N, C-alpha and C positions, 0 to 999 in steps of 0.2 A: 462546425467544430465548436465545442464548448470547452471552456477552461475555468478553473477556480483554484484558490489556494486556501489551505487550512493551516493555521499556525497554533502550535501547542507549546506551552512552557512546561518543562520537565525539570524537577530538582534532582538531577543526576548529570554526571559528566558526559560530554558528547560521545566518547568512546563506548560507554555503557549503553547509551540510548541507541547508538548506531547498531551495536551488537544485538540488542533486543529486537530492533526493527528488521534485521535481515534473517531472523530466526523463523523458519517455516512453521514450527510448532506454535510459536506465539501468535503468528498471523492466523493460523487455523483456530486457535482458541478465541481470538478476538472476533472471529466471524462465525462463532457457533450458532448464532441466531439464524443464519442462512445455510447451516449445515455445510459450510465451505471446508473442503479438505484437499490436501495434495494427493493426487492419484498418478502422477507421472513425473519423470525427471527427478529432481531433488525433492524427496518427500518428508525429510526430517532434518533438523539442525540448520546450520548457517548456510546462506547462499553466498556465492562468490562470483567474480566477474566471469561472464559467459555461461553461468548455470541457467538451466531452464527448469521451470516447474509448471505442471499442469494442475489447475484447480478445478474441482467440480463443486457446484453450489446450486442452490435454489433461490431464485429471485422472482418476484411477481408470480409465484406458483409454477415457474418453469425451470426445469433443470438445464444447466448449461455448463460448458467447459471453456476454460481460457488457459492458453499456454503463454507464459511470458519468459523473457530472457533478461538477465541482468546485463545491461549494455554499458553501464558505467559503474565503477566501484572505486571510490576514493575515500577509504576509511581514515578518519572519522567524519569527514566533511559531507559526503553525499554519495548516493547511489541512484541509479535509474533502472526502472523496470518498464519494459515495453511489450505489448502484445505481439506474439508471433502468429497465433491463430486464436480465434474465438469470436464472440458476439459483436465486437466493435469493428468499425472500419479502421479505427485508430485508437490506441490507448498508450499514453506516454505519461509516466509518473516519476517525477523528480522528488527525491527525499533529501532534505538538507538539514544539517545539524550544526548550529553555531553556538559557541559559548556565550552565556549571557553576562559574563563578567563577575558573577557571584557564585560560581560553582555549579550552575545549572546549564540547561540547554534550551535554545529556541529551535524547536523542530518545525520545519515547514514542509508541506506536501503541495506540490504544484502539479495539477492534473490537467491534461488535455485529452479530450476524447471526441470521437465522431461516431454517432450511431449509424447503423446500416439503414438502407431503404430510402436514401435520398431525402426528398422534401418531407416525407412522413417521419423519417428519423430526426430531421431538424426540429419538427414540432414536438416530438417525444422528448428530445433533449431539453427544450425550453420549458415544457409543461411538467415533466416528471423526472427525467433522468438526472439532471444537474442536482436538484435538491436531494434525490435519493442517494446518489453517489457521494455527495458531500456528507450526508448523514452517516453513511458507511465508514468513510474515512475518519470522521469525528469520533465515532464509536471505537474504531480500531486504535486511534491515537490515545484515547482515554485508557484503553487496556495496556498499550505500550507504556504509557506514563506510569500506571500502577505497577507494572512489572519492573520497569527501570528504576523506580524510586524505592523498590523493596529488594533489589538484587545488588549484591556487592559490585562495585565498579569493575568492569573489564578493562584491560589495559593492553 
């Protein structure tokens, strides 16, 4: 298993950052480089507790599908998405939103994942996947930051 955390400061209130983060359309736009799009479950708009979404994307030249469920939803503090089916043995993503005390938000993403294929997957996690996945989350967060900072605060 591999885990990592990405922390991003956003100059917008936690409610607004949370709302941008649970929006399927924003996620798809943030992942345009990998042609990621929702193809099943909730395919547009905001996700809620118990919602599933199936994503189709291309990474490392390979097309894949991942279905996740929103297993925790505590607006505006946090939500969790977990893989139901897809390329990982395990995918668990905690999104947290804390006020920074100055009108902004400290957004943190804690990711835990396990690649398939046992020892070969372990090597892939260490050599490639951890850095690649962290880069995807960082790019996504920069997009969320841009949208949240230019969108009127949701409440």
